[in-house]
N, C-alpha and C positions, 0 to 999 in steps of 0.2 A: 300552391304546390311547389315544393322545393325543386330548383332547377338542377341540371347536371353539374357534377363537380368538375374541377380543373382537369383531372385525368380523363374523364369522359369527354370533356370539350376537346381535348387534344385528339382523341381517337376519332370523334365525329368530324373535327376539322380536317384530319388527314383523309377521311373518306370523301369529303367534298373535293379536296385537291386531286385525288385519284380519278374521280368521275370527270372532272373538267380538264385534266392535264393534257390528255392526248389532243382534244379539240383545240386547246390553247396553243400548243406548240406546232400544230399542223399549219397554222396560218403563216408563221415565218418560214417553215419548210417549203410550203407551196410558193409563197412569194419569192423566196430566195432562188428556188429552182427556175421559176419563170423569168426572173430578172437576170439569170445567168451568173449568180454570185457563187464564189467558192465556199468550201465547207467552213473555213475559218470565219468568213464574214457572216454566214448563216448562223454560226454559233453565237456571234455577237448579237444578232437579232433575237435569237431565242432567249438569251439571258436578259436582254432589255425588255422583251415581251413579258417574261415572268415577273421581273422587277416592277414594271408599271402595273401589271395586273394585281400584284400583291398590295401595292400602295393604294390603288383605287378600291380594292376589296376591303381593306382595313378602314378606309374612310366611309364606305357604305355601311359597314357594321357598327363602327364606333361613332361616326359623325364628327364634324368639325363645327361646333357651335350651331348657329342658325344659318350657316353658309353652305356646307357640303354634307352629303351623305344622308341616306334615307333611314338609317338605323334599323335595318331589318336583316334577316339571314339570307343575303344574296351574295353571289360570287360574280366578280367581273373578270372578263377574259377577252382576248383578241377576237375581233368580229370578222366573220367570213365576208360580211357585206362589203368591207373595204378592199378586199383582195383584188378583184378585177379592176376597179378604178386605179389602184396603186400600180398594178402591172402596166396599164395603159399610160399612166403618167411617167413611169420609169422609162418606158420605151420612147416616149415623145420628148420628154424634157430632162430626164436623168434623176438620180436618187436624191440630189439636193432639192429638187422640186417636189419629190414625193413627201419628204419630211417638212419642207416649208409649207406646203399646202395642208399637211396634217396639223401643223402648229397653228396655222390660221383658222382651220376648221375647229380646233379645240377652243380658241378664243371666241369664235362665233358661237359655239355651243354654250359656253359660260354665259354669254350675253343673252341668248334666246331661251335658256332653260325655263325661266319663269313664264315668259309669254307662251312657250309651247305647252307648258303644263295647263295653262288657261285655255289654250286653243287646240287641245288634243282632238277635238271633233273633226278637224281637217284631215286627220289620218285615221279614219275608221277602219275596221277589218277589211273592207273592200280594197282600200289602198295598200294597207300593210300586208295583206295576204298576197296580193299580186307581186309586191316587191320581194317578199321573202321567197316566194315560188321562183321568181326569176333569178334571185341570188343563187339558189341551189342549182337550178338548171344550167346557169352560165358557168358555174364552177365544175360541173361534171367533166367538161372538156379539159380543164386543167388537171384533174385527177387522172384522166385517161392518158394525157401526154406524159405524165410522170411514169405511168406504167410502161408505155411503149418506148419512151426515150424522146428527148427533144431534138436529137440530130438524126434526120432521115438517112444520112449517109453513113452513120455508125454501123459497125458490123453486128452489134447486138440489138439494133433497132427493131422493135416488135418481135424479138426472138421468142420462140416457144418457152424458153426458160423464164423470161420475164413475165410472160402471161401466166405460166404455171405458178410462179411465186405469188403473183397478185391473187390468183384464184384460190390458192391455199389460205391466204390471209382472210379473204371473204368467207371461205368455208368455216374457218375457226370462229369468226365473228357470229356466223349463223348458228353454229353448234352451241356456243355459249349462250346465245339468246334463247335457243330452243330448250336446252336442258339445264341451264343455270337457274338458280333461285335467288330471290331477294337481291342483295347488293351485288353478288357475283354476276347476275344477269346484266347489270349495268356497266360492267367492265369489259364487255366483249371487244370493243375497239382496241383497248389497251392490251388485252391478252392476244389479240390477233397480230398486233404490231410486234409484240415480244416473240411470239411463235414464229412469225415470218422472218424476223431478224435472226433467230436461232438457226433456222433452216438455211439462211443465206450465208452464215459465217463460213462453213466448209468450202463454199464456192468463191470465197474472197470478195464478196459483194459488200461487206461492211467495212467502211473506211474509219479506222481508229487513229490514223496518223496525226490528225489535228488534236485529238484528245490527249495523246501522249505528251505533247508539248504545252498544252493549255495549263494555266494556273488553277490552283484549287480555289483560291479566293480572289475576287476582283470585281470591278465594275467597268463597263464600257464607257469610254470618254464621250461626253456630250458632243453632238454634231459630228459623229464618226465619219460621215461622208463629205464634210465640208460645210461652209456657211449655207444656211437654208436659202432657197430661192422661191419666189412667189408668183409664178405665172398666173395670170388672172383666170384663165380657163381651168387650170388645175385646182386652184383655190375654190372656184365655183363648184366644181365636180365633188370635191371632198366635203364642202358645206352641205350639199344635197345628201351625201352619204350620212353626215352627222344627223340630219333630220330623220333619215330612215332608222338610224340606230336609236334615236329617241322614241320612235314609234315602237320598235321592238322592245326596248327596255320598259316602256309604259305598260305594255301587255304583261310582261313578266312581273313587274312591281305590283300590279293590280292582283295578279294571281297569288303572290306571296302574302299580300295584305289580306286576301280572303282566307288563306291558310292560317294566318296568325291572329285573325279576328281583329285586325287593326283598321281603322278608318283613316285613309290618307287624305290630308288636306292638300290644296294646291301647292302650298309651300313645301310640304313633305315631298311631293312628286318632283317639284322643281329642284330640290336639293339632291335627289337621286339622279336626275338627269344631268345636273351640273357636274356630278362626279364623272359621267361619261365625257363631258366636255373637257374636264381636267385631264382625262387620259390622252386626249389629243395634244394638249400642251406638253405633258410629260413625254408622250411617245414621240412627238416631233423633235424634242430636245435630246432625248435619250435613245433614239433609234428604235423605238418600240412601235406599237400599233394602237389603233383606236379600239377601245374596249366597250363592251355592252354587257348587260346582265345575262348570264348563261342559263338558258332554259333547262338544260339537263339537271342543273343543281336545284331548280325549282321542283323538278320531279323528285329529287332526293329528299327535299323537305316534306313533300307529300308522303313519301314512303316511310321515312323515319319518325315523322310527327314531332321532330325536335325543332322548336321554333325560336330558340335562343339566338339573338344576334351575335352573341359572343363567339359562337361557333364559326361564323364567317370571319370575325376579327382574327381569331387564331389561325384559320385557314389562310387568310391574307398574309399573316406573318410567315407562314411556311412558304408561300409562293415567293415572298420577298427574299427569304434566305436562299431558296433555290436559284433565284435570279443573281445571286452573288457568288455562284459556283461555276466559273467558266468551263471547267472540265466536264461538267454535266451537259452544258449546252453543246460542247464539241462532240460529245458522244451521241447526242440526239441528232446533230447535224450530219453524222456519218451513217445514218440509217439508209438502207437501200431505197432508191427511188420507187421501184415497183411496190415495196411494202408501204411506203408513205402514200403513194398514189391509190393503192387499193383501199387503205383506211380512209383516205380523203374521199374516194368515190362513194363509199357508204355514207359518210357524214354529210357530204354535199347533197346526195339524193335524199337523205333524211331531212335536211333543211328544206328542200323543195316540198316534201310531203307535209312538213309543218305548215308551210304556206298554204297548201291545199286544204289542210285541216282548218286553218283560219278562214278560208273562203267558204267553208261549209256553213259557217255561222251567218253568212250573208243571205239576205232575202232576195231571191231571183224571180219570184212569182210577181208578174205584173209590173216589173221594173225594167230598166235598161242595164241593169248591173251585169248581166251575162255578156252583153256587147262590150261594156267597159272593160271587163276582165279580158275578153278575147283580144281586143285591140291593144290593150296595154301589154299583155304578154307577147303578142306578135311584134310590137314595136321594140320591146326589150330584147327579144331573142334575135331579131333581124341582124344586128351588127355582129352577133356571136357566130352565126352561121355564114355570114358574108362579111368578113372583116374589111373589105374595100368598099363597102356600101356607101360610105360618106367621104370617100377619098377625093372626090372632085369638089367638095364644099370647102369653104375657108377653114384653115387649120383649127381655129378655136371651136367652131361649130362641130367639126368632125370629132374632136376629142371629147366634147361633152356628150354628143349623141352616140358616139362609139362605145360608150360604157352601157352595157345592158341594164345595170342597176339604175344609173341616172336616167336613161331613156324611159324605163318602165315607171320610175317614180314620177317624172314630170308628166307623162301621159295619163297615168292613173289619177294623179292629183288633179290635173286639169279637167279630165272628163268627169270625175266625181263632182267637182264644183259645177260644171256645166249642166249635168243631168240631175244632180241631187241637191245642189245648193250647199249651204254651210251647216245644215243640221241644227240641232237644238243649241240654245245659248250655252255658253260655258258656265262653269261653277263660279261662285263668288269666292273671294279669298278665304273666307271663314268656313266655307262648306267643305265637307269631305268629298273626295273624288268617288264617284259611284263605283262600287266593286261588284262585278257580275256574280250572280248567285250560282 
């Protein structure tokens, strides 16, 4: 059957970009706000984020020989999973450590991509479901803080106007989801952000001052925050995050393989995961973020039935171009925090529900799995609700355990091994990875 023409590929690629754009740029917006960065610096992060996502998406679609890229219609974008650890590292060691640890985690990812593809049984749905759930739950607090404001002494902290604006954004998202059809129903978050921003303009809540002076074309200088630093604890924490991202991407790659009728070999999976690792190297150098395969775009492949990998390649090119337009990044950085927080709140809660959905596939009858999930989520959320929980422990231990993502991952991984063992043997190099029916 004849595939889509170039014009159709461009339209389909644009559709993929629109679906993932809001989620992709929310990560630098949330991290920048939590780290106390000004609008100009956040704009730098947004452009770097889009640039790296574009490069990694092109690699996933087109492939680089037998080294990188799964060659399937998947989109790469900034991962919510890394946000909380990055915020903690920034507060403890500074931004140079954030990007140094990201760079180290990227190299680690490149090295372990193939072994992970062979040993994916160590991250079954029991573990990945717990971690994804905790990622979403931990980030809800970040979204709420954006809505109410980070300074309790500010005159507009938790002001009714901020709450009303956030509620309006959520209502728009709900209305689009309820009454929208097809592709329109998938753009609710984007439309909510646009509507909320439009309402905020008359009240002077949209900051366009940075955008006025920003260049139309440009690229952020490598290591914008200075020479990278590599605190051992920060590096360890980000390496754990990389393994979590691998588990997330594995699930999405298997889903796309099922949709496209492709049998993934261990080498195919390893190339796809290695692209995630490359995002850490590029992000660490270019002030970007760790990338993962975006699940919402997997849903778009399901809806459109378009299985051409060239769609993703073209979409990656669009992201790359967007990453070279500083004025666009500055405009996004000027969005009102209550609008970003409300959109983030919906997306973060959605991440948590995706994790719960993953846990639904776990067998709880006659097993200890319910106890494993309970203890792991409890251990992960404990430092989120009590930030000083580990304040009396040595600094390194407190930093690692203080990350909900890291704590939940370590506990779920360890308990699964203790109660369930290693599971079935891994696939051989020449065998296809099992794709769930």
